[in-house]
Every structure is written in structure tokens, then in C-alpha cells.
BALUMBA-523624 format. One record per residue: residue in one letter; x, y, z of N, C-alpha, C in turn. Coordinates in steps of 0.001 Angstrom, whole numbers, padded with zeros to 6 digits, always signed. Layout:
! residues N
aXYZXYZXYZ...
This chain:
! residues 207
m+064914+058662+013788+066410+058315+013743+066730+057927+012438g+067947+058330+012112+068312+057866+010707+069592+057194+010758e+070516+057267+009891+071696+056473+009534+072682+056743+010784e+072476+058068+011348+073680+058328+012335+073372+057302+013553s+072127+057112+013944+071800+056280+014995+071881+054826+014616g+071850+054559+013392+071836+053162+012907+070561+052710+012969a+069517+053261+012936+068097+052884+013031+067395+052682+011900t+066635+051636+011674+065883+051406+010299+064763+050311+010794r+063791+050146+009825+062828+049265+009932+063009+048125+009020v+062792+046989+009188+062809+045678+008145+061637+044899+008363k+060965+044625+007182+059952+043764+006837+060353+042513+006726l+059893+041546+007314+060325+040027+007220+059287+039193+006253a+059817+038186+005948+059063+037236+004948+057633+036837+005377d+057410+036773+006804+056183+036468+007387+055177+037791+007472g+055761+038973+007152+054976+040202+007143+055237+040917+008516r+055928+040366+009507+056325+041117+010828+057429+042092+010426v+057310+043283+011280+058292+044292+011127+059133+044350+012373v+060379+044579+012198+061294+044854+013442+062037+046144+013218g+062344+046784+014297+063259+047797+014291+064697+047436+014504v+065425+048055+013783+067012+047530+013873+067691+048973+014393a+068534+048732+015519+069285+049956+015871+070640+049539+016435r+071511+050397+016677+072836+050030+017381+072568+049701+018739v+073245+048642+019347+073383+048264+020668+074087+049384+021357t+073368+049754+022545+074046+050695+023496+074246+049970+024923p+074922+050867+025711+075281+050285+027076+073920+049898+027891g+072841+050844+027494+071586+050469+028077+070795+049235+027797d+071525+048493+026926+070941+047197+026564+071609+046109+027385a+072524+046377+028357+073125+045438+028939+072295+044452+029985e+071445+045106+030581+070752+044239+031423+069801+043275+030565e+069209+043616+029531+068329+043015+028754+069307+041740+028104l+070425+042093+027748+071307+041017+027110+071755+040005+028038g+072012+040467+029372+072429+039492+030422+071244+038670+030572g+069938+039193+030706+068936+038161+030945+068872+037200+029839a+069006+037660+028736+068784+036676+027429+069861+035678+027563i+071085+035970+027874+072231+034950+027873+071927+033892+028968s+071425+034474+030262+071270+033718+031238+069983+032717+031131g+069057+033271+030257+067762+032432+030046+067887+031496+028769a+068888+031657+027992+069004+030812+026876+069317+029300+027233d+068844+028353+026362+069217+027051+026775+070528+026621+026461r+071093+025565+027085+072409+025239+027098+072860+024968+025587e+072176+024249+024906+072561+024115+023376+072765+025377+022578t+072028+026423+022736+072009+027560+022232+073268+028273+022483l+073485+028243+023788+074623+028933+024143+075981+028155+023719y+075898+026856+023649+077119+026111+023139+077381+026520+021718r+076235+026464+021061+076488+026963+019538+076966+028243+019423r+076565+029147+020222+076808+030523+020222+078347+030669+020516f+078843+030025+021440+080292+030270+021915+081286+029144+021418c+080600+028278+020624+081443+027031+020247+082121+026280+021367g+081631+026325+022482+081966+025614+023632+081281+026152+024960p+081748+025752+025992+080964+026351+027251+080959+027772+027241p+079691+028364+027564+079651+029817+027516+080364+030575+028825p+080729+031631+028643+081289+032483+029749+080336+032749+030756r+080693+033155+032062+079907+033580+033027+079345+035042+032600v+078073+035249+032953+077511+036707+032766+078083+037601+033842t+078930+038526+033499+079490+039549+034513+079433+040731+033962p+079511+041720+034876+079580+043189+034414+080555+043408+033397r+081601+042812+033418+082818+042948+032446+082464+042362+031119l+081731+041150+031000+081240+040777+029801+080115+041485+029150l+079177+041932+029836+078224+042833+029395+078817+044229+028803a+079649+044782+029521+080349+046124+029010+081094+045740+027739y+081621+044600+027648+082335+044285+026370+081393+044180+025247l+080132+043539+025583+079285+043298+024413+078338+044425+024046t+078354+045611+024872+077470+046729+024629+078145+048128+024534e+079491+048157+025063+080261+049468+025109+081186+049353+023720l+080703+050103+022741+081310+049622+021273+081740+050956+020798d+082639+050933+019720+083192+052137+019166+082472+052344+017816f+081659+051384+017325+080894+051594+016061+081961+051880+014863d+083206+051356+015129+084018+051335+013973+084668+049984+013882r+085701+049663+014867+086366+048325+014780+085340+047316+015451r+084344+047658+016406+083460+046791+017149+082120+047403+016764y+081138+046801+016258+079852+047452+015770+078832+046301+016137a+077724+046685+016656+076630+045712+016802+075244+046304+016622l+074354+045346+016224+072965+045842+016188+071967+044878+016645v+070852+045591+017316+069819+044806+017793+068475+045016+017060a+067936+043941+016918+066579+043963+016257+065447+043703+017390r+064441+044604+017338+063242+044628+018375+061961+044545+017659d+060938+043841+018449+059667+043657+017858+058892+044887+018174d+057663+044898+017957+056906+046072+018142+056724+046596+019743s+056990+045503+020637+056722+045921+022046+058016+046246+022509g+059189+046283+021679+060448+046844+022153+061362+045673+022598h+060893+044418+022614+061693+043292+023102+062793+042817+021966g+064037+042661+022531+065070+042361+021557+064892+040761+021031v+065044+040693+019677+064604+039360+019347+065954+038852+018420a+066898+039733+018199+068076+039342+017382+069248+040302+017791i+070355+039791+017670+071677+040680+017843+072517+040268+016651a+073390+041181+016181+074233+040803+015054+075481+041870+015383r+076706+041287+015095+077898+042005+015591+079105+041820+014543y+079908+042802+014624+081208+042371+013925+082336+042994+014812e+083489+042401+014676+084644+042903+015428+085957+042705+014612a+086684+043690+014525+087818+043664+013719+088792+042499+014267t+089423+041956+013335+090429+040841+013594+091836+041529+013527r+092957+040874+013669+094231+041233+013504+094569+041554+012080e+093896+040852+011230+094175+041104+009794+093426+042180+009276p+094139+043200+008635+093610+044393+008014+092379+044100+007136g+091327+044933+007267+090187+044766+006416+089178+043581+006668v+089525+042836+007790+088846+041605+008017+088097+041639+009472a+086863+041347+009352+086110+041491+010848+085381+040282+010907e+085296+039729+012215+084550+038471+012487+083200+038868+012897i+082149+038108+012402+080805+038398+012573+080179+037208+013573a+079047+037728+014140+078213+036727+014873+076813+037255+014842v+075876+036320+014686+074490+036652+014709+073634+035734+015494v+072739+036269+016422+071808+035451+017174+070418+035935+016910v+069541+034781+016699+068020+035119+016507+067376+034256+017408e+066389+034785+017972+065519+033928+019048+064674+033049+018082p+064433+031708+018644+063809+030696+017869+062470+031075+017059g+061637+032057+017829+060509+032414+016932+060598+033308+015765w+061881+033656+015672+061983+034757+014689+063084+034330+013623r+063279+032972+013481+064278+032260+012630+063548+031968+011219r+064160+031748+010211+063651+031490+008939+062651+032303+008290v+062848+033677+008687+061840+034657+008099+062753+035780+007412g+063983+035628+007224+064972+036659+006640+065645+037686+007621l+065441+037415+008844+065942+038446+009821+067562+038500+009821a+068076+037248+010129+069577+036894+009956+070287+037522+008781t+069498+037286+007582+070033+037863+006367+070034+039277+006364a+068951+039885+006879+068756+041350+006737+069862+041966+007746l+070091+041337+008945+071049+041887+009857+072517+041746+009293v+072788+040843+008456+074216+040657+007929+074137+041627+006874h+073262+042016+006243+073300+042935+005221+073744+044267+005765e+072903+044594+006999+073091+045847+007532+074623+045980+008104l+075063+044862+008677+076382+044906+009237+077359+045162+008057a+077187+044492+006839+078104+044529+005693+078167+046193+005290k+077092+046775+005322+076953+048123+004792+077837+048991+005633a+077615+048677+007012+078431+049484+008023+079930+049154+007940a+080279+047948+007800+081739+047533+007667+082440+048032+006502l+081702+048145+005279+082328+048768+004265+082786+050260+004511k+081776+050856+005053+082009+052323+005436+083252+052476+006362h+083466+051313+007065+084534+051459+008092+085806+050824+007639g+086027+050456+006240+087204+050007+005768+087333+048548+005843f+086319+047718+006110+086466+046267+006047+086071+045711+004723d+086594+044758+004133+086175+044255+002839+085933+042794+002994k+086102+042195+004129+085841+040652+004281+085275+040450+005727f+084415+039601+005763+083768+039026+007088+084215+037585+007264t+084601+037308+008530+084966+035827+008535+084161+035402+009765a+083881+033943+009890+083014+033404+010769+083506+032031+011217t+083678+031561+012379+083832+030271+012898+082704+029756+013693y+082308+028626+013317+080957+028080+013811+080969+026518+013934l+080252+025755+014711+080128+024531+014780+079596+024107+013433a+080259+023089+012834+080066+022564+011386+078533+022027+011340d+078022+021569+012317+076707+020971+012312+075610+022003+012482n+075952+023521+012608+075054+024549+012621+074343+024837+011567r+073274+024140+011190+072694+024318+009839+072153+025626+009606p+071620+026341+010465+071031+027701+010027+072128+028609+009638v+073395+028553+010349+074328+029421+009802+074829+029093+008570s+074961+027625+008425+075481+027069+007112+074678+027662+005858d+073324+027443+006277+072408+028031+005071+072519+029500+004853l+072669+030397+006010+072807+031708+005793+074025+032045+004983l+075100+031360+005229+076284+031737+004385+076386+031175+003297d+075569+030078+003021+075502+029468+001518+074606+030530+000728l+073594+031029+001172+072847+032080+000603+073748+033266+000174a+074717+033544+000991+075606+034749+000789+076738+034256-000346g+076681+032962-000756+077724+032435-001671+078911+032079-000995a+078961+031829+000234+080213+031380+000885+080615+029935+000853r+081829+029761+000905+082434+028370+000879+082841+028090+002216r+082955+026953+002729+083506+026640+004037+084563+025607+003895q+085395+025732+005037+086474+024833+005337+086210+024347+006642i+086157+023012+006813+085692+022323+007974+086912+021569+008569a+087154+021552+009850+088200+020692+010459+087905+020593+012015a+088030+019419+012561+087711+019105+013952+086472+019608+014460g+085262+019445+013629+084022+019943+013888+083676+021398+013815l+084781+022193+013420+084538+023755+013174+084563+023955+011705a+083639+025038+011374+083661+025495+010104+084178+026865+010162d+085117+027218+009105+085427+028581+008982+084985+029141+007665a+084528+030349+007641+084147+031072+006548+084726+032417+006285l+084817+032873+005130+085282+033991+004757+084566+034560+003539l+083775+035782+003831+083081+036430+002840+083678+037745+002389r+083726+037965+000995+084193+039328+000539+083031+040111+000331l+083312+041440+001082+082210+042379+000824+082315+043067-000434s+081166+043657-001028+081252+044444-002166+080233+045392-002348p+080586+046679-002466+079708+047652-002605+078515+047453-003473e+077253+047825-003256+076081+047696-004198+075804+049019-004743p+075595+049298-005942+075215+050492-006386+073711+050783-006035e+072913+049671-005915+071493+049776-005660+071251+048796-004563e+070455+049031-003607+070102+048187-002519+069186+047319-003189t+069364+045791-003182+068601+044843-003745+067764+044104-002766e+067415+044469-001437+066578+043805-000672+065095+043712-001348d+064539+042566-001098+063105+042555-001530+062137+042913-000269a+060861+042923-000579+059960+043383+000212+060009+042609+001657h+060526+041433+001621+060648+040607+002765+061681+040911+003651g+062576+041857+003275+063831+042154+004106+065072+041079+003736d+064814+040049+002716+065714+039475+002235+066507+039730+001188s+067865+039418+001117+068708+039850-000088+069393+038612-000622p+069486+038358-001962+070060+037080-002346+071516+037094-001949e+072103+038262-001763+073417+038264-001183+073517+039106+000029p+073204+038507+001182+073222+039317+002507+074437+040460+002466g+073940+041672+002510+074981+042706+002877+075851+043005+001698g+075536+042516+000440+076250+042860-000627+077575+041926-000464t+077575+040884-000108+078801+039968+000200+079127+038986-001000r+080371+038679-001006+080859+037673-002083+081570+036687-001190s+081798+035390-001412+082458+034613-000558+083830+034306-001203e+084783+034032-000439+086138+033383-000815+086309+032134-000327h+086281+031944+001083+086312+030600+001544+085304+030309+002625g+084091+030989+002827+083663+030917+003896+082256+030501+004041q+081700+030681+005360+080346+030368+005915+080094+030833+007137e+078793+030636+007726+078489+031327+008873+077576+030656+009858d+077198+031240+010995+076475+030595+012059+075340+031224+012781q+075033+030924+014096+074227+031733+014894+075093+032294+015935a+074777+033284+016707+075686+033886+017794+075088+034764+018709e+075030+034713+019912+074590+035777+020853+073477+035107+021549p+073012+035753+022637+072051+035148+023658+070689+034751+022832n+070313+033475+023217+068899+033040+022789+068823+032763+021259p+069641+032067+020381+069378+032097+019138+070314+031572+017933e+070385+032054+016753+071067+031651+015672+072577+032185+015676a+073498+031526+016169+074797+032346+016333+076135+031975+015424v+076976+032837+015686+078365+032512+014930+079445+032582+015843r+080044+032593+016547+081341+032878+017250+081272+034129+017945p+081644+034205+019272+081281+035426+019940+082116+036653+019327g+081460+037768+019334+081891+038796+018788+082744+039783+019728
């Protein structure tokens, strides 16, 4: 599978390798189980408040995508189990998409979120987006660290942080052997920052 399917392999900082591919409607059942099985704090951070009920309508919304204005990637381990999800969705502002990233606890701090944001940014640029925005709980350290790494600045009010990252094409891919990139997805910041997002993990605001 190549670029058309959105499939790729990423080596992480601890040596593990994950497969990254586009989310499909066939992922709905697994995604529903991940949301239902996630701890309360993870879900609260993911949705910046009480999580929605898991319904067929919600799962369809999360998995039936046009891969233009709404785009999502899933990372899977060697057994095929989903360990992270990243997504973007167009906002009302031209050229701006909101992002969300969720990584299972055992797969954090190894460059996976960074790699997924990098892949999202490449796709977003191809579809006419030049900025990512993210809203997350201000005390969500993993997201803050990820966005700081991307060079983002944050604006905080009422316990929420808002981030804005400017995307810029990269002539050469600069990811290192660990799947980490100094600027995830070729991003530059204007006002922003990021968080964790989606069932069981490191999230940013629902996509």
C-alpha cells in the first residue's frame, strides 16, 4: 500500500514499529470499544469535558471521512491493534483545520504523536490547509510538550489553551530514525499549542 491508501511504517524512539493508515468505516467497532474502555480522565481530556455517548452516529462521524476536509489516521502495532489516532477537520476559517491526537498510555513519549502530526500536516498541505488549530485543557502536559516541540505558542483562558500552527512545505523530509521530527509535519506556529485526543490516550479536542 502506498500514498493512495495513506499507509506507511514508522519506527519509534524505543525501536518499535507501527503501521499508519487511513481510518475506515471498518474501524468503527474497535474505536467504539476504545472509547468505552478508556478511563474517565482520558476521555475528559480528549473532549475537554464530559464525553459523548458512544452511538452508531458518533462512530460513523469518526470513521466515515472524505479525506479532504476531514482526515484521520490510525497507528497499529504488529498485532494489528490500534494504538493511536490522529485527525484533522476543516474549520469555518479558510485554510484552517482543527487537529486531535490520541495515543494509548503504553505508546506515549516515543515520538508517535509527533510522527502522526507530521503525517497529518503533509496531507493537510496537499488539501489546501496552511494552519492547524487545537483547543485543549491547559494542564494537558503531553499536548503542550508536543506543540512546544512544533514551535507553537499558546493562549490560555478559563483553563483552556488555544494553539495555532502554521504549516510549511518541506523540500526534504527531516524525520530521524526514531520517527521524530524537530518540527512535526513541517509546522511553524503563530499562536498555538496542542493536546491529546480520541479514545484511550494523548488527546486534543474532538475532531
